[in-house]
Legacy VTK file of the C-alpha trace (Angstrom):
# vtk DataFile Version 3.0
C-alpha trace
ASCII
DATASET POLYDATA
POINTS 657 float
-31.106 1.702 23.552
-29.501 2.188 27.019
-30.184 4.889 28.861
-26.492 6.541 28.379
-27.181 6.482 24.941
-30.337 8.356 25.519
-28.703 10.773 27.427
-26.491 11.717 24.613
-29.613 12.359 22.456
-30.965 14.580 25.094
-27.577 16.500 25.337
-27.466 16.958 21.761
-31.280 18.292 21.620
-30.586 20.585 24.500
-27.399 22.060 22.408
-29.115 21.895 19.212
-30.779 25.274 19.425
-28.844 26.623 16.165
-29.314 28.844 13.366
-32.897 28.549 11.831
-33.308 26.999 8.656
-35.299 27.955 5.781
-38.805 27.421 6.266
-39.959 24.643 3.775
-43.053 22.191 3.715
-40.245 19.318 4.969
-39.509 21.864 7.923
-43.288 22.368 9.333
-43.923 18.921 8.771
-41.134 17.502 11.480
-42.474 15.750 14.444
-42.571 17.754 17.671
-39.333 16.351 19.640
-41.057 16.444 23.062
-44.268 14.609 23.480
-45.049 14.398 27.244
-43.704 15.315 30.412
-43.861 14.668 34.162
-42.538 15.399 37.282
-42.060 12.715 39.915
-44.079 13.163 43.221
-41.013 14.099 45.407
-39.828 16.633 42.481
-36.412 14.986 42.113
-37.002 13.877 38.537
-38.603 14.637 35.305
-39.713 12.014 32.735
-40.117 13.046 29.376
-41.196 11.494 26.099
-38.489 12.113 23.495
-39.290 11.379 19.572
-36.295 10.319 17.759
-36.647 8.923 13.981
-40.441 8.894 14.590
-39.900 6.410 17.765
-41.315 7.451 21.024
-38.816 7.089 23.631
-38.511 7.739 27.670
-35.940 9.986 29.132
-35.620 10.543 32.541
-33.692 13.649 33.924
-32.388 14.895 37.305
-34.108 18.036 38.453
-31.035 19.439 39.631
-28.908 19.877 36.850
-31.058 17.876 34.134
-28.460 15.346 33.501
-30.027 11.904 32.042
-30.381 9.216 35.141
-32.558 6.664 33.285
-34.995 6.018 30.683
-35.513 3.588 27.935
-36.208 2.755 24.297
-38.567 -0.125 23.019
-37.792 -2.263 20.028
-39.653 -4.376 17.680
-42.490 -1.712 16.544
-43.010 -0.978 20.564
-43.159 2.782 21.668
-43.517 4.387 24.869
-46.854 5.641 25.229
-48.835 7.348 27.857
-47.180 6.984 31.272
-47.434 7.737 34.834
-45.244 8.031 37.862
-46.496 4.786 40.196
-44.097 6.238 43.123
-40.896 8.169 43.084
-38.826 5.167 41.509
-41.141 3.546 38.948
-43.249 4.543 36.015
-45.787 2.543 34.268
-46.711 3.253 30.522
-48.959 2.221 27.969
-47.140 -0.102 25.182
-47.907 1.611 21.735
-47.011 -0.706 18.920
-46.434 0.219 15.291
-46.723 -2.752 13.026
-44.350 -2.837 10.076
-47.091 -1.844 7.520
-48.178 1.241 9.637
-46.790 4.628 10.342
-49.005 5.170 13.398
-48.490 3.320 16.602
-51.648 2.305 18.660
-52.341 1.277 22.068
-53.102 -2.365 22.314
-54.012 -2.744 26.012
-50.760 -3.668 27.351
-48.922 -1.875 30.332
-45.033 -2.187 31.041
-43.233 -0.880 34.157
-39.473 0.248 34.856
-37.554 2.031 37.399
-36.653 5.228 36.212
-32.739 4.402 35.867
-33.966 1.467 33.243
-34.010 -1.293 35.635
-36.278 -3.987 36.312
-38.710 -3.179 33.247
-41.035 -6.041 32.454
-44.777 -6.163 31.300
-47.171 -5.900 34.084
-50.375 -6.608 31.975
-50.912 -7.821 28.492
-52.999 -10.302 26.334
-51.921 -13.534 24.682
-50.230 -12.576 21.651
-46.996 -14.003 20.007
-43.764 -13.228 21.359
-41.779 -10.796 18.996
-38.176 -10.773 18.218
-35.787 -7.797 18.935
-37.768 -6.514 21.815
-36.983 -5.590 25.591
-40.419 -6.958 26.382
-40.488 -9.869 28.667
-44.108 -11.388 29.131
-44.675 -13.404 32.306
-48.230 -14.079 32.114
-50.781 -13.076 29.666
-54.365 -11.400 30.371
-57.191 -11.487 27.891
-58.277 -8.007 28.451
-57.456 -4.380 27.962
-56.005 -2.180 30.510
-57.045 1.694 31.602
-55.354 3.188 34.220
-57.959 4.563 36.589
-55.655 6.094 39.444
-51.661 5.663 40.502
-52.952 5.973 44.061
-50.527 8.189 45.595
-50.623 6.655 49.155
-49.713 3.436 47.752
-46.414 2.912 46.190
-46.591 -0.691 45.022
-50.375 -0.897 43.399
-52.163 1.320 40.577
-56.057 0.847 39.849
-57.076 -0.512 36.489
-60.078 -1.437 34.615
-59.804 -4.319 32.569
-61.855 -4.581 29.609
-62.829 -7.169 27.592
-60.875 -7.718 24.356
-62.422 -7.976 21.201
-60.372 -9.222 17.553
-62.328 -8.239 14.826
-62.121 -10.117 11.666
-59.139 -9.160 10.325
-57.024 -9.365 13.154
-57.039 -5.846 14.605
-57.174 -5.880 18.441
-59.517 -3.094 19.763
-60.826 -1.767 22.846
-64.631 -2.760 21.875
-66.665 -4.827 23.980
-68.251 -7.803 22.257
-71.673 -6.817 23.585
-73.365 -4.640 26.167
-73.039 -7.632 28.406
-69.243 -7.274 28.383
-68.324 -5.134 31.551
-65.032 -3.967 32.420
-63.659 -5.324 35.864
-61.631 -3.151 38.491
-58.400 -4.470 39.812
-55.342 -3.531 41.845
-52.382 -4.039 39.937
-48.875 -4.430 41.477
-46.381 -2.272 39.598
-43.418 -4.732 40.621
-44.712 -8.134 40.170
-47.447 -7.587 37.669
-50.084 -9.559 40.302
-53.368 -8.828 39.339
-55.651 -8.704 42.124
-59.354 -10.167 42.146
-61.929 -7.881 40.703
-62.972 -5.447 43.646
-66.205 -4.173 41.443
-67.480 -4.257 38.038
-67.853 -1.129 36.015
-71.566 -0.033 36.032
-71.984 0.273 32.218
-70.168 -0.381 28.583
-67.470 2.149 28.020
-67.062 3.077 31.516
-64.617 6.120 32.780
-64.308 5.389 36.502
-63.390 8.206 39.396
-61.892 7.542 42.605
-60.171 9.641 45.387
-56.350 9.117 45.719
-56.542 5.928 47.971
-58.333 4.216 44.948
-61.917 4.152 46.665
-64.445 4.477 44.008
-66.474 7.121 43.833
-68.234 7.996 40.583
-68.435 6.546 37.180
-69.873 7.349 33.466
-70.764 4.938 30.813
-72.865 4.592 27.638
-75.851 3.121 26.546
-77.257 1.917 23.476
-78.460 5.331 22.126
-74.984 6.898 22.824
-76.567 8.544 25.984
-74.273 9.373 28.749
-74.998 7.478 32.141
-73.805 8.513 35.313
-73.419 6.741 38.417
-72.235 7.257 42.168
-70.723 4.496 44.334
-73.300 3.563 46.979
-71.959 0.924 49.655
-70.703 -1.931 47.268
-72.873 -1.333 44.486
-73.553 1.537 41.725
-76.585 4.143 42.022
-77.488 5.448 38.553
-77.882 9.364 38.946
-78.080 10.480 35.167
-81.385 12.326 35.852
-79.726 14.446 37.956
-76.759 15.586 35.505
-76.618 16.365 31.516
-74.872 14.820 28.871
-71.688 16.587 29.167
-70.927 15.747 32.612
-67.268 14.939 33.753
-65.801 15.278 37.298
-62.563 17.322 37.523
-61.828 16.687 40.925
-62.614 15.465 44.699
-61.946 17.248 47.943
-59.642 15.374 50.276
-62.256 13.356 52.121
-64.197 12.973 48.854
-67.468 14.435 50.363
-67.314 17.094 47.304
-66.953 16.850 43.713
-65.958 19.496 41.058
-67.365 18.953 37.656
-68.095 20.238 34.058
-71.857 19.725 33.029
-75.032 21.097 30.918
-77.475 20.242 33.098
-80.709 22.054 32.251
-78.711 24.634 30.275
-76.991 24.823 26.865
-73.197 25.733 27.774
-70.928 23.434 29.636
-70.235 25.340 32.985
-68.421 24.187 36.175
-70.181 23.465 39.343
-69.527 21.871 42.781
-71.695 19.497 44.517
-71.760 17.762 47.951
-71.983 14.230 47.385
-73.979 13.620 50.622
-76.665 16.097 50.597
-76.700 16.515 46.893
-76.292 20.389 47.142
-74.596 22.122 44.325
-73.411 25.282 43.147
-72.466 26.871 40.256
-69.153 28.330 40.019
-69.088 30.011 36.385
-70.873 29.278 32.842
-69.865 31.471 30.013
-72.479 32.838 27.848
-70.847 32.094 24.464
-68.694 29.006 24.864
-68.639 25.643 26.974
-65.617 25.628 29.227
-62.500 23.828 28.079
-59.795 24.090 30.825
-60.068 24.314 34.570
-56.785 24.777 36.602
-57.098 23.288 40.272
-55.238 23.827 43.703
-52.572 21.422 44.495
-54.785 19.733 47.039
-57.312 19.672 44.299
-60.224 21.101 46.619
-60.888 24.019 44.282
-60.463 25.991 41.126
-58.165 28.630 40.942
-58.603 29.395 37.182
-60.983 28.841 34.298
-59.883 29.143 30.421
-62.485 30.587 28.247
-61.982 30.116 24.582
-64.420 32.697 23.038
-61.811 33.723 20.023
-58.268 34.014 21.695
-58.106 32.099 25.329
-58.975 34.676 28.431
-58.597 33.287 31.900
-60.884 33.796 34.629
-58.668 33.794 37.923
-60.291 33.316 41.339
-58.573 35.507 43.895
-60.355 33.592 46.587
-58.286 30.509 45.465
-55.355 32.351 47.429
-51.723 31.978 46.737
-51.600 29.538 43.692
-54.216 32.133 42.009
-51.659 34.657 42.437
-49.065 32.181 40.968
-50.839 31.691 38.000
-51.770 35.445 37.266
-47.999 36.141 37.525
-47.305 33.060 35.002
-49.997 34.572 32.572
-48.090 38.166 33.001
-44.547 36.010 32.330
-46.473 34.320 29.077
-48.471 37.184 27.869
-50.797 35.847 24.703
-49.823 32.189 25.588
-52.333 29.394 26.290
-51.018 28.164 29.950
-51.231 24.497 31.040
-50.301 23.272 34.153
-49.254 19.384 33.026
-47.592 18.258 36.289
-46.635 19.312 39.919
-44.558 17.568 42.553
-46.576 16.244 45.500
-45.644 19.589 47.662
-46.752 21.712 44.910
-43.168 23.430 45.002
-42.433 22.523 41.323
-44.681 22.987 38.706
-44.191 21.799 34.932
-45.648 24.136 32.656
-46.849 23.821 29.045
-47.093 26.865 27.006
-48.512 27.257 23.453
-49.790 30.066 21.134
-50.466 30.667 17.544
-46.739 30.858 16.796
-45.325 28.579 19.315
-45.757 24.978 18.516
-45.404 24.130 22.388
-42.546 25.136 24.994
-41.934 23.316 28.545
-41.243 25.615 31.501
-40.335 24.800 35.329
-41.511 27.066 37.581
-40.142 26.797 40.934
-42.666 28.282 43.371
-40.089 28.416 46.520
-37.505 30.420 44.186
-40.192 32.269 42.565
-38.270 31.342 39.147
-39.605 30.645 35.559
-37.112 28.425 33.343
-37.532 27.170 30.058
-36.606 23.772 29.431
-37.675 22.682 26.010
-39.253 23.938 23.081
-40.798 22.059 19.575
-39.844 23.146 16.281
-37.231 25.355 17.273
-35.622 24.991 14.024
-37.933 27.671 12.489
-37.942 31.211 14.039
-41.335 32.437 15.623
-40.820 35.469 13.468
-41.767 33.265 10.377
-44.862 32.205 11.671
-47.990 34.300 11.080
-50.511 35.301 13.848
-54.239 34.030 13.837
-56.998 36.459 14.674
-60.558 35.574 15.883
-63.651 36.457 13.483
-67.211 36.035 13.385
-69.732 36.857 11.074
-73.637 36.279 10.384
-74.374 33.200 8.288
-77.183 33.339 5.444
-79.984 32.573 8.187
-78.883 34.600 10.648
-76.909 32.400 12.987
-73.527 33.763 14.493
-70.596 31.742 13.420
-67.223 32.307 14.815
-63.613 31.335 13.306
-60.254 32.390 12.831
-58.228 33.918 9.767
-54.439 34.022 9.567
-52.818 36.269 6.965
-49.066 35.613 6.085
-46.607 37.481 8.139
-44.741 38.458 4.692
-48.119 40.524 3.334
-47.844 43.804 2.555
-50.359 46.568 3.203
-52.868 46.801 0.643
-52.022 43.556 -0.845
-54.411 41.440 -1.711
-53.674 37.447 -1.292
-54.815 34.022 -2.387
-57.094 32.406 0.549
-57.281 28.577 1.695
-60.297 27.638 3.645
-59.246 25.134 5.967
-62.008 22.880 7.340
-61.663 21.135 10.667
-62.660 17.441 10.932
-65.165 15.723 13.210
-67.658 17.487 12.637
-69.021 17.331 15.957
-67.691 17.550 19.474
-64.456 19.583 18.197
-63.836 22.712 16.969
-60.854 25.164 15.901
-59.261 26.814 18.728
-56.632 29.584 18.754
-53.590 27.428 19.036
-50.529 26.477 16.643
-51.800 24.600 13.657
-49.187 22.961 11.242
-50.898 23.377 8.083
-52.221 27.154 8.906
-48.353 27.984 8.962
-47.452 25.806 5.803
-50.105 27.697 3.773
-49.338 31.149 5.348
-45.694 31.039 4.627
-46.696 30.054 1.143
-48.266 33.452 0.748
-51.881 32.304 1.473
-54.445 33.723 3.846
-56.283 31.083 5.873
-59.608 30.815 7.323
-61.164 28.524 9.775
-64.660 28.290 10.217
-66.400 26.766 13.294
-69.411 25.780 11.539
-72.698 24.999 13.292
-72.264 21.217 14.244
-68.910 21.926 15.931
-68.302 21.470 19.708
-67.437 24.241 22.197
-70.541 26.535 21.552
-73.189 24.682 23.231
-75.439 21.805 22.907
-78.009 23.995 20.633
-75.095 24.827 18.088
-73.775 21.475 17.677
-77.152 19.850 17.329
-78.111 22.328 14.653
-75.277 20.500 12.461
-77.046 17.021 12.905
-78.161 15.341 9.469
-77.239 18.552 7.814
-73.673 17.778 6.875
-74.459 18.241 3.372
-76.350 21.834 3.488
-76.357 24.087 6.416
-72.811 23.146 7.516
-71.517 23.628 4.076
-73.329 26.731 3.814
-71.660 28.173 7.088
-68.245 27.691 5.119
-69.284 29.145 2.013
-70.732 32.338 3.932
-67.465 32.846 5.760
-65.421 32.621 2.599
-67.212 35.029 1.197
-67.218 36.970 4.206
-63.559 37.079 4.660
-63.265 38.043 0.787
-65.572 41.236 1.569
-62.857 42.449 3.900
-60.969 43.847 1.015
-57.826 41.587 1.696
-58.498 38.569 -0.699
-58.041 38.034 -4.245
-61.404 36.639 -5.027
-60.236 34.699 -8.118
-57.547 32.609 -5.988
-59.543 30.651 -3.612
-59.503 27.014 -2.621
-60.986 24.706 -0.052
-58.785 22.130 2.008
-59.582 20.032 4.663
-59.347 16.311 6.358
-61.685 13.778 7.648
-65.030 15.405 7.826
-62.855 18.592 6.566
-61.852 16.511 3.323
-65.772 15.663 3.183
-66.454 19.541 3.017
-63.558 20.342 0.656
-65.240 18.435 -1.916
-68.912 19.430 -1.204
-68.438 23.021 -0.894
-66.638 23.252 -4.019
-69.499 21.480 -5.626
-72.098 23.744 -3.810
-70.067 26.919 -4.600
-67.905 26.451 -8.021
-67.868 30.060 -8.624
-66.460 30.648 -5.370
-63.742 27.640 -4.944
-61.031 27.109 -7.717
-59.690 23.714 -6.105
-59.991 21.518 -3.246
-57.443 19.479 -1.330
-59.222 16.436 0.322
-57.505 14.276 2.621
-59.178 11.123 4.371
-62.214 12.126 3.300
-65.725 10.805 3.742
-67.226 10.992 0.261
-70.008 7.955 0.080
-72.433 8.628 3.226
-74.247 5.643 2.475
-70.933 3.952 2.361
-69.927 5.386 5.615
-73.026 3.600 7.266
-71.516 0.373 6.155
-67.563 0.818 6.644
-65.288 2.155 8.961
-64.672 1.570 12.430
-67.082 3.934 13.866
-69.687 1.098 13.055
-67.685 -1.305 14.778
-68.072 0.772 18.495
-70.905 -0.293 21.011
-72.394 3.068 20.165
-71.118 3.608 16.356
-74.464 2.799 14.725
-76.375 5.001 17.039
-74.170 7.836 16.665
-74.321 7.748 13.025
-78.018 7.577 12.969
-78.115 10.340 15.276
-75.775 12.712 13.305
-76.253 11.421 9.628
-79.571 9.740 9.711
-80.454 6.743 7.556
-82.435 8.122 4.603
-80.467 6.777 1.432
-81.819 9.671 -0.724
-80.585 12.082 1.550
-77.495 10.661 2.401
-77.006 10.318 -1.565
-78.013 13.788 -2.292
-75.389 14.778 0.581
-72.808 12.769 -0.836
-69.375 14.479 -2.895
-69.608 11.457 -5.142
-72.987 12.478 -6.388
-71.984 15.994 -7.550
-68.623 16.010 -9.233
-69.962 17.576 -12.526
-70.430 20.782 -10.688
-66.692 21.308 -9.627
-65.173 24.090 -11.451
-61.319 22.813 -10.786
-59.237 20.017 -9.816
-59.131 17.999 -6.697
-56.185 16.777 -4.862
-57.226 13.498 -3.344
-54.868 12.433 -0.565
-55.503 9.187 1.782
-54.138 6.397 3.866
-54.147 2.937 2.298
-54.835 1.453 5.725
-57.251 4.003 7.053
-59.676 2.328 9.126
-62.225 5.332 10.154
-62.556 5.951 6.628
-61.440 3.314 4.434
-59.692 3.915 1.330
-62.793 2.894 -0.871
-64.304 6.240 -0.386
-61.214 7.910 -2.399
-61.567 5.323 -4.590
-65.148 6.075 -5.566
-64.796 9.864 -5.818
-61.760 8.864 -7.954
-64.169 7.012 -10.540
-66.699 9.666 -10.252
-64.386 12.226 -11.475
-62.920 9.865 -14.058
-66.319 9.409 -15.484
-67.234 13.001 -15.287
-64.052 13.836 -16.889
-62.832 16.225 -14.214
-59.214 16.914 -13.162
-57.528 15.340 -10.139
-54.343 14.462 -8.611
-53.789 11.181 -6.425
-51.714 11.068 -3.677
-51.914 7.647 -1.139
-49.641 6.484 1.215
-49.706 2.565 1.646
-48.224 2.516 5.347
-50.820 5.528 6.602
-53.770 5.162 8.420
-56.305 8.340 9.059
-53.949 11.046 8.106
-50.108 11.295 7.796
-48.354 10.487 11.051
-44.789 9.480 9.669
-42.949 13.009 9.030
-41.547 12.001 5.778
-45.092 11.048 4.555
-46.249 14.374 5.847
-43.685 16.437 4.198
-44.353 14.760 0.772
-48.077 15.541 1.093
-47.250 19.230 2.398
-44.991 19.503 -0.627
-47.990 18.070 -2.890
-50.233 20.610 -1.614
-48.165 23.547 -2.056
-47.302 22.438 -5.794
-51.073 21.904 -6.491
-52.085 25.283 -5.232
-49.273 26.897 -6.736
-50.071 25.471 -10.092
-54.050 25.723 -9.708
-54.104 29.547 -8.152
-51.192 31.050 -10.434
LINES 1 658
657 0 1 2 3 4 5 6 7 8 9 10 11 12 13 14 15 16 17 18 19 20 21 22 23 24 25 26 27 28 29 30 31 32 33 34 35 36 37 38 39 40 41 42 43 44 45 46 47 48 49 50 51 52 53 54 55 56 57 58 59 60 61 62 63 64 65 66 67 68 69 70 71 72 73 74 75 76 77 78 79 80 81 82 83 84 85 86 87 88 89 90 91 92 93 94 95 96 97 98 99 100 101 102 103 104 105 106 107 108 109 110 111 112 113 114 115 116 117 118 119 120 121 122 123 124 125 126 127 128 129 130 131 132 133 134 135 136 137 138 139 140 141 142 143 144 145 146 147 148 149 150 151 152 153 154 155 156 157 158 159 160 161 162 163 164 165 166 167 168 169 170 171 172 173 174 175 176 177 178 179 180 181 182 183 184 185 186 187 188 189 190 191 192 193 194 195 196 197 198 199 200 201 202 203 204 205 206 207 208 209 210 211 212 213 214 215 216 217 218 219 220 221 222 223 224 225 226 227 228 229 230 231 232 233 234 235 236 237 238 239 240 241 242 243 244 245 246 247 248 249 250 251 252 253 254 255 256 257 258 259 260 261 262 263 264 265 266 267 268 269 270 271 272 273 274 275 276 277 278 279 280 281 282 283 284 285 286 287 288 289 290 291 292 293 294 295 296 297 298 299 300 301 302 303 304 305 306 307 308 309 310 311 312 313 314 315 316 317 318 319 320 321 322 323 324 325 326 327 328 329 330 331 332 333 334 335 336 337 338 339 340 341 342 343 344 345 346 347 348 349 350 351 352 353 354 355 356 357 358 359 360 361 362 363 364 365 366 367 368 369 370 371 372 373 374 375 376 377 378 379 380 381 382 383 384 385 386 387 388 389 390 391 392 393 394 395 396 397 398 399 400 401 402 403 404 405 406 407 408 409 410 411 412 413 414 415 416 417 418 419 420 421 422 423 424 425 426 427 428 429 430 431 432 433 434 435 436 437 438 439 440 441 442 443 444 445 446 447 448 449 450 451 452 453 454 455 456 457 458 459 460 461 462 463 464 465 466 467 468 469 470 471 472 473 474 475 476 477 478 479 480 481 482 483 484 485 486 487 488 489 490 491 492 493 494 495 496 497 498 499 500 501 502 503 504 505 506 507 508 509 510 511 512 513 514 515 516 517 518 519 520 521 522 523 524 525 526 527 528 529 530 531 532 533 534 535 536 537 538 539 540 541 542 543 544 545 546 547 548 549 550 551 552 553 554 555 556 557 558 559 560 561 562 563 564 565 566 567 568 569 570 571 572 573 574 575 576 577 578 579 580 581 582 583 584 585 586 587 588 589 590 591 592 593 594 595 596 597 598 599 600 601 602 603 604 605 606 607 608 609 610 611 612 613 614 615 616 617 618 619 620 621 622 623 624 625 626 627 628 629 630 631 632 633 634 635 636 637 638 639 640 641 642 643 644 645 646 647 648 649 650 651 652 653 654 655 656
């Protein structure tokens, strides 16, 4: 597709803010149109990923009038992935590939570079694969590795810094970013964004699966890695070598920024404390200073000054997001306060800025806003809306989400969210769906826009989300409390939360169902078995139903630390794994199960769903079956997603009538 045709597409999208359509499962299933956006360093152009017919394309707009001045659309199953401005004229992007039998594109380690106007596009890093037909990508060379961009090196217009990781091809031909052994370490190179020249390695990464942190000039400063026990290793650059300093930091260590001369680092960490806080450390003297740690939750978002020398705001996600703004950060702190005032009740993210700090691209979301991009012009002190996702549905049709907390059976305080349908009348009791998040560890439900929450609320259901023990975000002790307790304590938190919401008097206790994906699919069936008097049905998508099988199959076991992770969070006792497996207890179910799965799921192979189906058949239990041949872990294709949502709506309507 030429950029002129892309321009027509963008023009159409800008003009298509029409009357709102009816809110159907297919409406809420539609893809977000705008997936990523970044301002060029000089502030003259805006690059944005636009999703059209399920394909990620790139459009480049002139910041003066937002006319289309460039971009590209790939072919042959290739799509625009994560991208970067290498300089004011040239962009570098990951190539995401969608195979004919798959709905979801994946990054395969290749990098592509193109001028903003769509010219001089070529692969600049890639492995040796067969030339594909109907593609704009021309391969000049092959590299047997997997690229990760470390730094765009703002002071160098011609080069970026990448890590080149060893490539591993598994037994069925999938190419993955997996080191073949602990002796396979990434090398660090400069890469020319015009010629694709890969310079000799300037260093080796200090450990497998390393993340490398540099200053703006690309000088190596710090790195993290992983050992065989799934522990985080931390290093600093000392001369031409790496020095391990893991004992000085916690497992949550993550550098946020370096000051201009790279003598100080601002970082997140949980060293000698339970919650993740924000700290500053002098890299020469080792002196550190706490900036802020919250009593309830770990920190999740840090806003930095344009020169990245200090933080001006911190987001705290204890229920609805709250911001702590540091007045000492000067003008940028004041600007951020003004933005929060202009967008009340929103989660405000600064996603991109011009190099001089005059133009800021803002991405704002809320429980009833699927995501809107704004442009803040500092010199003009103006805030303008650019693009919004899911604008075909009125925000008035979405339902507001409120934080809740309750005491679990053993006294532990558990947090979560409840959403009552916007159509709910005073005094009315509505049916409930308990919607369980995946993971279960390192992730949590946040106060944000959730398609499935809005789907269910639009159909008249209240929705409960529980951040059960084991969830991330509430400190290390809270997360560890869920390890090896998938089938008891975690499920009891979900059950206790459901009973708590019913006790508030707004729920029809005879019309309660449980639903979730991945670990949430596991919980949907497991909790329904543990509390058959409570849950009248279960909707299980991409769920793990046999924990012994989980130790044997699935892509987690293929990662370097996969076995160590599963041993840590699940254990290896076959008897306990059997006791905690939903396939073991299907006879206890009191209502039907909707089993949904992707046939090409590698995280949780289809065999899990097949084993659950077989167990239900033997027990004479009712179920419905929904499998899509082209999907992996979840429903990526919007048509498939729409069909799944409609299936869920019909299933709930029939079961809870």
